[in-house]
C-alpha positions in Angstrom: 63.2 -54.2 -76.6 62.6 -57.0 -79.2 65.5 -58.9 -80.9 65.9 -59.5 -84.6 64.7 -63.1 -84.0 61.5 -61.8 -82.3 60.8 -59.7 -85.4 60.8 -62.8 -87.8 57.3 -64.1 -88.3 58.0 -66.8 -90.9 61.2 -68.5 -92.2 60.8 -71.6 -94.3 62.7 -73.5 -97.0 61.0 -75.2 -99.9 61.5 -76.3 -103.5 59.6 -76.5 -106.8 60.1 -78.9 -109.7 59.0 -78.5 -113.3 55.4 -77.4 -113.6 55.1 -76.6 -109.9 53.9 -73.4 -108.2 53.6 -72.7 -104.5 51.2 -70.0 -103.4 51.3 -68.3 -100.0 48.3 -66.3 -98.7 49.5 -64.0 -95.9 46.9 -62.5 -93.5 47.7 -59.8 -91.0 45.2 -58.4 -88.6 46.9 -55.5 -86.6 43.9 -54.8 -84.4 44.0 -58.4 -83.1 47.7 -58.1 -82.4 47.2 -54.9 -80.5 44.8 -56.5 -78.1 47.1 -59.6 -77.6 50.4 -57.9 -76.9 52.7 -59.6 -74.6 56.4 -60.2 -73.8 58.9 -58.0 -75.6 56.4 -56.6 -78.1 55.5 -53.0 -77.4 52.3 -51.2 -78.2 54.0 -49.1 -80.8 55.0 -52.3 -82.7 51.4 -53.3 -83.1 51.0 -50.4 -85.6 53.7 -51.2 -88.0 53.3 -49.5 -91.4 54.9 -52.4 -93.2 55.9 -56.0 -93.1 58.9 -57.2 -95.1 59.2 -60.3 -97.3 62.3 -61.9 -98.8 62.4 -64.7 -101.3 65.9 -66.1 -102.0 66.8 -68.7 -104.6 69.2 -70.9 -102.6 70.3 -73.1 -105.5 74.1 -73.2 -106.1 75.3 -70.2 -108.2 77.0 -72.7 -110.6 73.5 -73.8 -111.7 72.8 -70.5 -113.3 74.3 -71.5 -116.7 72.9 -75.1 -116.6 69.8 -74.6 -118.8 69.6 -78.2 -120.1 68.9 -79.5 -116.6 66.9 -76.5 -115.6 66.8 -73.6 -115.9 67.1 -73.2 -112.1 65.4 -69.8 -111.8 62.1 -68.7 -110.2 59.3 -66.4 -111.2 57.6 -64.8 -108.2 55.0 -62.1 -107.6 53.4 -60.4 -104.7 50.0 -58.7 -104.9 47.2 -57.7 -102.6 44.1 -59.9 -102.4 41.9 -57.1 -103.8 44.2 -56.5 -106.8 42.8 -57.3 -110.2 44.7 -57.1 -113.5 42.7 -54.5 -115.4 42.6 -51.9 -112.6 44.6 -48.7 -112.6 47.0 -48.6 -109.7 47.0 -45.1 -108.2 48.6 -45.6 -104.9 51.9 -47.4 -104.2 50.4 -49.7 -101.5 48.3 -51.5 -104.2 51.1 -51.8 -106.7 52.1 -55.5 -107.3 55.8 -56.5 -107.2 57.3 -59.3 -109.3 60.6 -60.8 -110.4 60.6 -62.6 -113.7 63.9 -64.4 -113.3 65.2 -65.0 -109.8 68.5 -66.8 -110.6 70.4 -68.9 -108.1 71.7 -67.0 -105.0 69.7 -63.9 -105.8 67.0 -62.5 -103.6 63.7 -60.6 -104.0 62.8 -58.2 -101.2 59.3 -56.6 -101.0 57.8 -54.2 -98.6 54.3 -55.2 -97.7 52.9 -51.7 -97.0 49.9 -50.9 -94.8 49.4 -47.2 -95.4 45.6 -47.6 -95.6 43.5 -48.0 -92.5 42.1 -51.5 -92.7 41.1 -54.1 -90.1 42.9 -56.8 -92.1 45.5 -57.0 -94.8 45.9 -60.0 -97.2 48.7 -60.6 -99.7 49.1 -63.4 -102.2 52.6 -64.6 -103.1 53.2 -66.9 -106.1 56.5 -68.8 -106.5 56.8 -70.6 -109.8 59.5 -73.0 -111.1 61.4 -72.0 -114.2 62.5 -75.6 -115.0 61.6 -76.7 -118.5 63.7 -79.7 -119.5 63.9 -82.0 -116.5 61.3 -83.8 -114.3 63.9 -84.9 -111.7 65.5 -81.6 -110.6 64.2 -78.9 -108.4 64.9 -75.3 -107.4 65.2 -74.6 -103.7 64.3 -71.3 -102.1 63.8 -69.6 -98.7 60.9 -67.4 -97.8 61.2 -65.0 -94.9 58.6 -62.5 -93.5 59.4 -60.1 -90.7 58.6 -56.8 -89.1 61.8 -55.1 -90.2 64.1 -55.2 -93.2 67.1 -55.8 -91.0 65.6 -59.0 -89.4 65.3 -60.6 -92.9 68.9 -61.6 -92.5 68.0 -64.0 -89.6 67.8 -67.6 -90.6 66.0 -68.9 -87.4 63.3 -71.3 -88.3 59.9 -69.7 -87.6 56.3 -70.4 -88.4 54.2 -68.1 -86.3 50.5 -68.8 -86.5 48.3 -66.5 -84.3 45.0 -64.7 -84.4 46.8 -61.7 -85.9 49.2 -63.4 -88.4 48.4 -66.4 -90.5 50.1 -67.9 -93.6 48.5 -70.5 -95.8 50.7 -72.5 -98.2 48.9 -73.9 -101.3 50.6 -76.5 -103.5 50.2 -77.1 -107.2 48.0 -80.1 -106.7 45.6 -78.1 -104.4 45.4 -75.3 -106.9 44.3 -77.7 -109.6 42.2 -80.0 -107.5 38.5 -79.9 -108.4 36.7 -78.7 -105.3 34.4 -81.3 -103.6 31.4 -79.0 -103.9 31.7 -79.2 -107.7 32.4 -82.9 -107.9 29.4 -83.6 -105.6 27.0 -81.1 -107.2 24.0 -82.4 -109.1 24.3 -79.5 -111.6 25.4 -80.3 -115.2 29.1 -80.1 -115.6 30.9 -78.1 -118.4 34.3 -79.8 -118.7 37.0 -77.4 -120.0 40.3 -79.0 -121.1 43.5 -76.9 -121.3 46.4 -78.2 -123.3 50.0 -76.9 -123.3 52.5 -76.7 -126.1 56.1 -77.7 -126.8 58.5 -77.6 -123.7 55.6 -76.3 -121.6 53.2 -77.5 -118.9 49.6 -76.9 -118.1 49.9 -76.4 -114.3 51.9 -73.2 -114.3 51.8 -71.9 -117.9 48.0 -72.1 -118.2 47.1 -71.4 -114.6 46.2 -67.8 -115.4 43.6 -68.9 -118.0 42.2 -71.5 -115.6 41.6 -69.0 -112.8 40.1 -66.4 -115.2 37.6 -68.9 -116.5 36.7 -70.0 -113.0 35.8 -66.4 -112.1 33.0 -66.7 -114.6 31.2 -69.4 -112.5 29.0 -66.7 -111.1 27.4 -66.2 -114.5 26.4 -69.9 -114.6 24.1 -70.6 -111.7 22.7 -73.7 -113.3 25.9 -75.5 -114.3 29.4 -76.1 -112.9 32.6 -75.1 -114.8 35.2 -77.8 -114.4 38.6 -76.6 -115.7 41.4 -79.1 -115.9 44.3 -80.2 -118.1 46.5 -83.3 -118.6 49.7 -82.9 -116.6 51.6 -86.0 -117.6 52.9 -84.9 -121.0 55.4 -82.5 -119.4 58.9 -83.0 -120.7 57.5 -85.5 -123.3 56.4 -82.9 -125.9 59.0 -84.0 -128.5 57.5 -87.5 -128.8 54.9 -86.7 -131.5 51.4 -85.4 -131.8 50.0 -88.9 -131.9 51.7 -90.0 -128.7 50.7 -86.8 -126.9 47.2 -86.8 -128.3 46.4 -90.4 -127.3 47.5 -89.8 -123.8 45.3 -86.6 -123.6 42.4 -88.5 -125.1 42.5 -91.2 -122.5 42.5 -88.5 -119.8 39.5 -86.7 -121.3 37.6 -90.0 -121.5 38.3 -90.6 -117.8 37.1 -87.1 -116.9 34.0 -87.2 -119.0 32.9 -90.4 -117.3 33.9 -89.3 -113.9 31.9 -86.1 -114.0 29.2 -87.2 -116.4 30.0 -84.1 -118.4 27.2 -82.4 -120.2 29.4 -80.0 -122.1 33.0 -80.1 -123.4 35.4 -77.4 -124.4 39.1 -77.5 -125.5 41.6 -74.6 -125.2 45.1 -75.3 -126.6 48.2 -73.2 -126.9 50.7 -73.7 -129.7 51.3 -77.4 -130.2 48.4 -78.0 -127.8 46.0 -76.9 -130.5 47.0 -79.9 -132.6 47.2 -82.3 -129.7 43.6 -81.5 -128.7 42.5 -81.9 -132.3 44.1 -85.3 -132.5 42.7 -86.3 -129.1 39.1 -85.5 -130.0 39.4 -87.3 -133.3 40.9 -90.4 -131.6 38.1 -90.4 -129.1 35.5 -90.2 -131.9 36.9 -93.4 -133.5 37.9 -95.5 -130.5 35.1 -94.4 -128.1 32.3 -92.9 -130.2 29.8 -93.2 -127.4 31.7 -90.5 -125.5 30.5 -87.7 -127.9 27.0 -89.0 -128.4 25.4 -87.4 -125.4 27.6 -84.4 -124.8 27.4 -80.8 -126.2 30.7 -79.7 -127.8 30.9 -76.0 -126.9 34.3 -74.4 -127.7 37.3 -75.4 -129.7 39.9 -72.7 -129.2 43.5 -72.6 -130.4 46.0 -69.9 -129.5 49.0 -69.4 -131.7 48.8 -73.0 -132.9 50.7 -74.3 -136.0 47.6 -75.8 -137.6 49.3 -76.1 -141.0 52.6 -77.2 -139.6 55.8 -75.2 -139.7 57.4 -76.2 -143.0 56.8 -73.1 -145.1 59.0 -70.0 -145.2 61.2 -71.0 -142.3 65.0 -70.6 -142.6 66.8 -73.7 -144.0 68.3 -74.5 -140.6 64.8 -74.7 -139.1 63.5 -77.0 -141.9 66.6 -79.2 -141.5 66.1 -79.4 -137.7 62.4 -80.3 -138.1 63.0 -83.0 -140.7 66.0 -84.5 -139.0 64.5 -85.0 -135.6 66.2 -82.2 -133.6 62.7 -81.7 -132.1 62.0 -85.4 -132.1 58.8 -86.9 -133.8 57.0 -83.7 -133.0 59.4 -81.7 -135.2 58.8 -84.2 -138.0 55.0 -83.9 -137.6 55.2 -80.1 -137.7 57.6 -80.1 -140.6 55.1 -82.2 -142.6 57.6 -85.0 -142.8 56.3 -87.9 -144.9 55.6 -90.8 -142.5 56.3 -94.4 -143.6 53.6 -95.5 -141.1 51.1 -93.4 -143.0 51.9 -94.3 -146.6 54.4 -91.4 -146.9 51.7 -88.8 -146.2 52.1 -86.2 -143.4 50.1 -86.8 -140.2 48.6 -83.3 -140.4 47.1 -84.1 -143.8 45.2 -87.0 -142.3 44.2 -84.8 -139.3 42.7 -82.2 -141.5 40.2 -84.7 -143.1 37.5 -87.0 -141.7 36.5 -87.7 -139.0 38.2 -84.5 -137.7 36.0 -82.2 -139.7 32.8 -83.8 -138.6 33.8 -83.4 -135.0 34.9 -79.8 -135.4 31.6 -79.0 -137.0 29.8 -80.1 -133.9 31.4 -77.4 -131.8 29.2 -74.4 -131.1 32.2 -72.2 -131.4 35.6 -72.6 -133.2 38.0 -69.8 -132.6 41.7 -69.2 -133.4 43.8 -66.5 -131.9 46.9 -65.6 -134.0 49.8 -63.3 -133.5 50.5 -61.1 -136.5 54.0 -60.1 -135.3 56.6 -60.9 -132.7 56.0 -64.6 -132.8 59.1 -66.3 -134.1 57.7 -69.8 -133.3 54.3 -69.9 -135.0 53.9 -67.6 -138.0 50.5 -66.0 -138.8 49.8 -68.1 -141.9 49.7 -71.3 -140.0 48.0 -70.1 -136.8 45.2 -68.3 -138.9 44.6 -71.1 -141.4 46.1 -69.2 -144.3 43.1 -67.2 -145.5 42.7 -63.7 -144.1 41.9 -60.1 -145.0 45.6 -59.4 -145.1 45.3 -55.8 -146.4 42.8 -54.9 -143.8 44.9 -56.4 -141.0 48.1 -54.7 -142.2 46.3 -51.3 -142.3 44.9 -51.9 -138.8 48.4 -52.9 -137.5 50.0 -49.8 -138.9 47.3 -47.6 -137.4 47.7 -49.3 -134.1 51.5 -48.8 -134.1 51.0 -45.2 -135.2 48.8 -44.5 -132.2 50.9 -46.3 -129.8 54.5 -45.5 -130.8 54.2 -43.0 -133.6 55.8 -45.4 -136.0 54.5 -47.8 -138.7 57.3 -50.4 -139.0 56.0 -54.0 -138.5 58.0 -56.0 -136.0 59.2 -59.5 -136.5 60.8 -62.2 -134.4 63.0 -65.2 -135.1 62.7 -68.7 -133.7 66.0 -68.1 -131.7 64.6 -64.9 -130.2 61.4 -66.7 -129.1 63.1 -69.7 -127.6 65.6 -67.4 -125.8 62.6 -65.5 -124.2 61.7 -68.7 -122.3 64.9 -68.3 -120.2 65.6 -64.5 -120.7 62.1 -63.1 -120.4 61.3 -59.6 -121.7 59.0 -57.7 -119.3 56.4 -54.9 -119.6 57.3 -51.5 -118.3 56.1 -50.5 -114.8 53.7 -48.0 -116.3 51.8 -50.7 -118.1 51.3 -52.8 -114.9 50.1 -49.6 -113.2 47.7 -48.8 -116.1 47.1 -51.5 -118.8 45.0 -49.1 -120.9 48.2 -47.3 -122.1 49.0 -50.4 -124.2 46.1 -49.8 -126.5 43.7 -52.4 -127.8 45.8 -55.2 -129.4 43.0 -57.0 -131.1 43.3 -55.8 -134.7 40.8 -58.2 -136.4 37.9 -60.3 -135.2 35.8 -62.0 -137.9 34.0 -65.2 -138.6 35.2 -66.7 -141.9 33.1 -68.9 -144.0 34.2 -71.3 -146.8 33.0 -68.7 -149.4 35.1 -66.0 -147.7 38.2 -68.2 -147.9 37.6 -69.0 -151.6 37.3 -65.3 -152.4 40.5 -64.5 -150.5 42.4 -67.3 -152.3 41.5 -65.7 -155.6 42.3 -62.2 -154.3 45.8 -62.9 -153.0 46.7 -65.8 -155.5 49.4 -63.7 -157.2 50.7 -61.9 -154.1 50.7 -63.1 -150.5 49.4 -66.7 -151.2 51.6 -67.2 -154.3 54.4 -69.1 -152.4 51.9 -71.6 -151.0 50.2 -72.2 -154.3 53.5 -72.3 -156.2 55.1 -75.2 -154.2 52.9 -78.0 -155.3 52.7 -81.5 -153.9 53.3 -84.2 -156.4 49.9 -85.2 -158.0 48.2 -82.1 -156.5 47.7 -78.6 -157.8 48.8 -76.9 -154.5 51.0 -77.2 -151.4 50.2 -79.3 -148.3 49.6 -76.0 -146.4 46.9 -75.0 -148.9 45.4 -78.5 -148.9 45.2 -78.7 -145.1 43.8 -75.2 -144.9 41.1 -76.0 -147.5 40.1 -79.2 -145.7 39.8 -77.7 -142.3 37.7 -74.8 -143.6 35.5 -76.8 -146.1 31.9 -76.2 -144.7 33.3 -75.1 -141.4 33.2 -71.5 -140.1 36.1 -70.2 -138.0 36.3 -67.1 -135.9 39.8 -65.6 -136.5 41.1 -63.1 -133.9 44.3 -61.5 -135.0 46.3 -59.7 -132.3 49.4 -57.4 -132.1 51.4 -58.1 -129.0 55.0 -57.0 -128.1 57.7 -59.5 -127.6 57.4 -62.3 -126.4 54.0 -62.6 -128.3 54.0 -66.4 -128.3 53.9 -66.6 -124.5 52.1 -63.3 -123.9 49.0 -64.6 -125.8 48.3 -67.0 -122.9 49.8 -64.9 -120.1 52.3 -67.6 -119.2 53.4 -65.6 -116.2 50.9 -63.2 -114.6 53.1 -60.0 -114.9 56.0 -61.0 -117.2 53.4 -61.7 -119.9 50.9 -59.0 -118.9 50.5 -57.8 -122.4 48.2 -60.8 -122.9 45.7 -59.8 -120.2 43.4 -58.3 -122.9 43.5 -61.4 -125.0 42.5 -63.8 -122.2 39.8 -61.3 -121.1 38.4 -61.4 -124.7 38.6 -65.2 -124.8 36.8 -65.6 -121.4 34.1 -63.0 -122.1 33.2 -64.3 -125.6 33.2 -68.0 -124.8 32.2 -68.3 -121.2 29.6 -65.6 -120.7 26.4 -64.8 -122.6 24.9 -67.5 -124.7 24.0 -65.2 -127.5 27.7 -65.1 -128.5 27.0 -68.5 -130.1 25.0 -66.8 -132.8 28.3 -65.6 -134.3 29.1 -69.1 -135.3 26.4 -70.1 -137.6 26.7 -73.6 -139.2 24.6 -72.8 -142.3 27.0 -74.7 -144.5 26.9 -78.5 -144.2 30.0 -80.5 -144.9 29.3 -81.6 -148.5 30.6 -84.8 -150.2 34.3 -84.6 -150.6 35.8 -82.9 -153.7 37.2 -85.0 -156.4 40.8 -84.4 -155.4 40.4 -84.9 -151.7 38.8 -88.3 -150.9 37.4 -89.1 -147.4 39.6 -91.3 -145.3 37.7 -94.5 -144.6 40.7 -96.2 -143.1 41.5 -94.7 -139.7 44.6 -96.8 -139.1 46.7 -93.5 -139.1 45.0 -92.8 -135.8 45.6 -96.1 -134.0 48.8 -97.5 -135.7 51.6 -97.4 -133.1 54.5 -95.2 -134.0 58.0 -95.3 -132.6 58.0 -92.1 -130.6 61.4 -90.3 -130.4 62.6 -87.4 -128.3 64.7 -84.5 -129.7 68.2 -83.5 -128.9 67.2 -81.2 -125.9 65.2 -83.8 -124.1 67.6 -86.6 -124.8 70.6 -84.6 -123.7 68.7 -83.5 -120.5 67.7 -87.1 -119.7 71.3 -88.3 -120.2 72.8 -85.6 -118.0 70.0 -86.2 -115.4 70.8 -89.9 -115.3 74.5 -89.4 -114.9 74.0 -86.7 -112.3 71.7 -88.9 -110.2 73.9 -91.9 -110.6 76.8 -89.8 -109.3 74.7 -88.5 -106.4 73.7 -92.1 -105.5 77.3 -93.1 -105.5 78.1 -90.3 -103.1 75.4 -91.5 -100.7 76.6 -95.1 -101.0 80.2 -94.1 -100.4 79.2 -92.2 -97.3 77.9 -95.5 -95.8 81.0 -97.5 -96.6 83.9 -97.9 -94.2 86.5 -95.2 -94.6 89.2 -97.5 -96.0 86.8 -98.8 -98.7 85.6 -95.4 -100.0 86.4 -94.2 -103.5 87.2 -90.5 -103.8 84.3 -88.7 -105.6 84.2 -84.9 -105.9 80.9 -83.2 -105.1 79.3 -80.9 -107.6 
């Protein structure tokens, strides 16, 4: 007769910080166990129909409401090794299990079923940190795996590793490490840079995209796909596009040299689209040799505020942007007039030369934009303003009619979208079982030329585009949004993919978390298949139109000091508050440690947290 302790196969405690994920690969081979039975284990126990897994967030319950230093929750999912996202789940043993928000002192229990006859069973468990605002804090958890649900309560340290049960723990750094076989390969390297947005990180929020692209390696026998991203901008995203872009540029230069890259692609989400645009422009000016012998393949922006966020936002949003609530980044996005740049917004400069010349060199330029449910980045700014709006609206209504039997267009506020980072909406179980029930969310997919944009400007001048044409910049005949849109599309074709995703669309579009943001699976599949598969897709991006001489009203910038002039980067309220609390908390913790080492009569009374 076995005891509860005998039933426990694995019990470990670990912790994750901001941008960290820990992956466990569990391998169970019952046939091996049956042939190696000994001790208290009976023959009947070798044929268990299930194992049981428990993940518990062991952070203090008082941390639940402490969002500024955290949040101290976890995302976790469990799936079989053979599971893939687009499959239809027909039997329960294949159904993935996940918890979007495992708050402190809560547990997540999963039955690892073995109802199918297999020689070996393999499961993958991902544990992802929910921390957003602090680089110092961590969320602790315990993982237990056992033969019975009752034995999950045991807390005896165990780390069984036998021929029949193995568990491999993979850290964030290992998941993102470029394999030696790629580094050492003599094949040409295609370097693909992923860039995250505001209050985000590349290592967890863009991991899904990374792994989906890497699956395409089999289609490229003559080159190596090297997918990477800059990790050091985490918790610094309020310091301004220039600050973030220069740091990314330095990293890209390092990688291009390290791998002797033959091709280069950029994929940016939200603010990341502008950061990567600044970075490539900065490289072209400060290190022009970098781009001389490299093929620029893909420039992709997903839900990126390419025209800023100044127009048609509520007054409190405009005030927050202009008064530094989001730091220098907020000012950049709000088209704040910079004293460093002759009272001209940074995004105005970024839309001119040399940016346009570099953009034109890319084989493909694609923007993915949410037409609804994105309260952070509206459609006008993520789609560069000019669209077939009537056609898109009709497609949206038809899509909603088929899916829900209603035509009402949804919307989302900034507050709703920010709240979704810590209180995440999830897809219904039926969608995870069969993603096809969600319909095809891509409403519009077209390559727009400069001529197309001009016709659309005339078509919608008195309706949809009127507000942007009405609010003119002093000395100009249109708004900054129109000017920036015109400059970025003058002689440059853009593929614009307009999608209709449920809340939270801004994070769904990149599948920030594998199952919580599962509505975005179709979007990432489209991105991967149209940019990292057959070469004939490049024919959709014809560069028939050359960049002409600048128009009379928009001179070329010969002075690139706006790129290199040092700005005083400033953080916003959230980051500053988090840093202040962090410093005080760690100072207090250090005082506790110091006090513990002092003689009893010299100690000062300090209450623990």
